[in-house]
N, C-alpha and C positions, 0 to 999 in steps of 0.2 A: 971620574969623569970621562976619560976616554973609553972605555967598557961601556959606559951608556951610549955615546956617541957613536961608535961603533955598532953597537945592537939597533940603534934608530937608523943607521945608515941600511942595515942590512934588511931591516923590518919595511922600509922605504923602499927599496928596490922591491922587496919582493912583491908588495902592494900594488907596487908599478908594474912588474911582469904579469900579476894577476891580471891587471886592468887591461893591457896591452892584450893578452890571449882572449879575454872574453870579449873585446872589441873584436877584433880578427873573426873570432866564431860569429858575430852578429853582422858584420859585414858580409861574411860567405852567406850567411841564410838570406838576407837584402838581396844579394846578387841572384842566387837562388828564384827569389819569389819574382824577381823582376824577368827573369829567362822564361818563368813558366807561363807568365801571362803574355807572351809574346810566340807562345808557341802555337802551330798551325791548330784550328779545331777540327780540319779536315786534312786527310792525305790519301791521295789515289796513284795507283799506277796503272800504265799503258790505258788512257781513257780514251774513247772514243764518243763524243757529243754530238748530238744532233739538234739545233734549234728548229723550231716551227712556228710558223705565222698563218693562223686560218687553214691548217691542216698542209701547209705547203713547206717545205725544207728551205730555211734560210740560210743556213750555215752549218758546217760540219769541222769539228775542233778535233784534234787528234795530237795526245802528247803522251811520252813517256812517264810523266810525273807531275802531278798537280798537288799544290799545297793551299789550302782555303784557311785565310786567316778572317773569319767573318766575324769575330767577336772583339776585334781591336777596335779602336776610337774611329779608326779611317779604314774601314774593311775593304781586303785587294787579295785576289786571287793570284799566286804565283806558278809560273811555269818555270822550273828551274833547268829543266834538259829540253828546252824548246818548245815550238807548236809548229804544225802543220795546218792552215785554217782555208777553208773554202767556202767563199760566200757565193750565194745564188741569187740573181736578179731576178724580177718578176716572169722574164721571157726563159729563164733557166741557163742563162749565160754565168760561167763561172769565172771567178775571181780567186787566185791561189796565192797562200801568204804562208811564207815559211822565215822563221826567224830561230837562232839558239837559246833565246832566252826572252820570256816575255812577262809582262803583270799587267791584269786587268784591275782598275781602280772601278768598285762598284756605285761609290755614289758621284761619282764625275761620267759616268762609262767613258771612260779613256782606256785603250789599249797600248801600253807600253812596247814597243816591239824593238829588241836591241841584239848585236852581235850575228853578223851576215844576215842582213833583212833583204829577201827578196820577196817581189808582188808582180805577179803576171797574169794574163789572161788568155784568152782564147784565140785571140785577134794576135798574137806573137807579140806584144807588148810586156815588155819587165824593166823593173825599176830596182836597183840596188844600193842599199846604203846600210850606214852602222847603227841609225836609231831611226824609226817612225811610229809616229803616234796615229791612231784609228780612232775617231770621234764615234762611236757606234749610231748614237741618235742620231747624226746628220750624214753619214757613212763617208766620211771625209778624211783623207789621210794628210799628215803635214809632219816636217823636219826641218829643221835649219842644217842637218848635217850636209855632206858632201854626196852627190847619187849620181848613178851613170843610170842614163836611161835608153833603152834601145826598143828600137821599132822597126817596121819594116820599111820604113822610109830612112833609117839610118841611128847613130848613136850619138847622143848629146851627154854633156857633164855639167855639173853643176851645183851650187851649195845654196841650199833652201828651195823647197817645192811644197804646192800643197795640190790636191788632187782629189778628184770623185773617184771612188771606187771602179767605174769603167774605164777611166782614163780621157773621159769625152770632155771633161772641164779641168784645166791644167793652168796652175799658176806657177812660175819657176823666176827665180832670183840668180842673178849672176849665172848665166849659161851659157857653153860654148860646145861647140861640136860641127858636125854636117846633117843636115835633115832635108832629103828631098821633098821640093813643093809640088803639090798635084797641078 
């Protein structure tokens, strides 16, 4: 009887070991499938894109790396090594945007700029923050993060701001600093 029980235990352990091994293999296959589905559908290095509207350049995007995830449920384009974006208004005035990381969400037309974000224009105005969103449709920037705004009139600090791309309309929260009045 002891021999039969000993053999049963050995067979049971062998069956259990085989089951664990086959499950591990299946789990790895499932992990690989999930990873493959979230791979970029496009990958580009050293890009220099010019956006036009009716023959007029409206934006120029420069980035060392672009990953396009166009085939996922919520498509987006990632710029893991940062961007330099120049926006042009109808009069040719330029707004410059630099960030060390950016994601452009295709369904919402929002660009999420992160890590040492700087936006400036030809009038000497500059805003610096750690994260800034840009609504491409309304040409409007906003953040809830701390910021520093520098202009020829002075320097101000705050937390939370939204503004037009030309800095003509600015709504800020929790602001401090000295600004010269006209």
